[in-house]
C-alpha positions in Angstrom: 164.3 18.6 57.3 167.2 17.9 55.9 169.3 21.5 57.1 168.4 19.6 60.5 170.5 17.1 59.9 173.3 18.8 58.7 172.8 20.6 62.1 172.6 17.6 64.5 175.8 16.2 61.7 178.3 18.6 62.0 181.7 19.4 62.9 180.4 20.2 66.9 177.0 19.6 66.5 174.5 17.7 68.3 176.1 13.9 67.8 179.9 15.0 67.6 179.2 17.1 71.1 177.3 14.1 72.8 180.1 11.4 71.6 182.5 13.8 72.5 180.5 13.6 76.5 180.3 9.6 76.5 183.4 9.4 75.8 183.0 7.7 72.1 185.8 11.2 71.0 184.3 13.5 68.1 183.9 12.1 64.9 181.5 13.6 62.8 179.4 12.3 59.9 178.7 15.2 58.3 179.6 15.1 55.0 179.6 11.4 54.9 178.4 8.7 52.6 176.7 7.6 56.3 175.1 11.2 55.9 173.5 10.9 52.6 172.0 6.8 53.9 170.8 9.4 57.4 169.3 11.6 55.1 168.0 10.2 52.2 166.6 6.4 54.6 165.2 9.8 57.3 163.3 11.1 53.9 161.7 8.1 52.3 161.1 5.3 55.3 157.7 6.6 56.3 156.9 6.1 52.2 158.3 2.6 52.5 157.0 1.4 55.9 152.9 3.8 54.6 152.1 1.1 51.9 153.5 -2.5 54.7 151.3 -0.8 56.9 148.2 -0.7 55.2 148.8 -3.8 54.1 149.5 -5.6 57.1 146.2 -4.1 58.5 144.9 -6.5 56.0 145.4 -9.3 57.1 143.0 -11.4 58.6 143.8 -11.9 62.6 142.0 -15.4 61.5 144.1 -16.6 59.1 146.7 -16.4 61.5 145.9 -18.4 64.0 144.8 -21.1 61.3 148.2 -21.5 60.6 149.5 -21.7 64.0 146.8 -24.4 64.7 148.3 -26.0 61.7 151.2 -26.6 63.6 153.5 -23.3 62.1 156.2 -21.8 64.4 156.8 -17.9 64.6 158.2 -18.6 61.6 156.7 -20.1 59.3 153.9 -18.2 60.1 155.5 -14.9 58.8 157.7 -16.9 56.1 154.8 -18.6 54.2 151.6 -16.4 56.1 151.8 -12.6 56.3 155.5 -12.0 54.2 153.4 -13.4 50.8 150.9 -11.7 51.3 152.4 -8.5 52.8 154.3 -8.9 48.9 151.4 -6.2 48.1 152.6 -3.6 50.5 156.6 -4.5 50.4 156.2 -3.7 45.9 154.9 -0.4 46.6 156.7 1.0 49.0 159.9 -0.1 46.9 158.2 2.3 43.4 157.1 5.0 45.7 161.0 5.4 47.1 162.4 4.0 44.5 161.2 7.0 42.1 162.1 10.0 44.3 165.4 8.0 45.6 167.0 7.1 42.3 167.5 11.3 41.4 167.8 13.5 44.6 170.7 16.2 44.8 169.2 18.2 48.3 170.0 15.3 50.3 173.9 14.7 49.2 175.1 18.2 49.3 174.0 18.8 51.8 174.9 16.3 54.2 177.2 14.1 51.7 179.6 16.5 49.0 179.3 13.3 47.9 177.8 14.2 43.5 175.0 11.3 42.9 173.1 11.4 39.7 171.1 13.8 40.1 174.2 16.1 41.8 175.5 15.3 37.8 172.8 15.9 35.8 171.6 19.9 38.4 175.2 20.7 37.9 174.2 20.6 34.1 171.5 22.5 34.0 173.1 25.8 36.1 176.5 27.7 36.4 177.9 29.5 33.2 179.4 26.2 31.6 175.5 24.4 31.7 175.3 22.2 28.7 171.7 21.3 28.9 171.7 18.9 26.3 173.7 16.7 28.4 171.7 16.9 31.2 168.5 16.3 28.7 170.3 13.5 28.1 171.4 12.0 31.2 167.8 13.1 32.4 166.4 10.6 29.5 169.1 8.2 30.6 167.6 7.9 34.6 164.1 8.6 33.3 165.1 5.1 30.7 166.8 3.4 33.7 164.2 3.4 35.4 160.8 2.8 33.3 162.7 -0.4 33.0 163.1 -1.0 37.3 159.4 0.1 37.4 158.1 -2.6 34.6 160.4 -5.4 35.7 159.4 -4.3 39.4 155.0 -4.8 38.0 156.6 -8.4 36.9 156.5 -9.2 40.9 153.2 -7.2 41.4 149.7 -9.8 40.0 147.7 -6.5 40.2 145.5 -8.0 42.8 145.3 -7.0 46.8 146.0 -9.9 47.4 146.7 -9.1 51.4 142.5 -8.6 51.3 141.4 -12.5 52.8 
């Protein structure tokens, strides 16, 4: 899937030619931070959407109708009813996306040319000057950071499926 984005974003690629035809000038996104963001969002967006969709589908329609009957407009229905009930899905989505996105290295090496944490760790394990001790240390530090972030996320999750009403 990343190779398809390389074809789209590279110089003289599909997007570059389309922008030239439309008169916006040729402006490649290949090997930029924007390309990395596009690749990461493209790869991990389904893992964020599916838990949120599942949680939203479990919210009772009469509950939303009751909040409208009690005088809430659309924004207040979202803010006071839908958003609090969708927090478990949001937390699950963040959990499912954060762990793999924190250590991604293929996307950044193919699309961006920038070194993210995963690229740095990967470089310690490859090549003639491989320093496996330093790579292991960085992997361990990344793992500790992920565990701390997951512990913080678990503080926000009450452990119940509160979206079922």
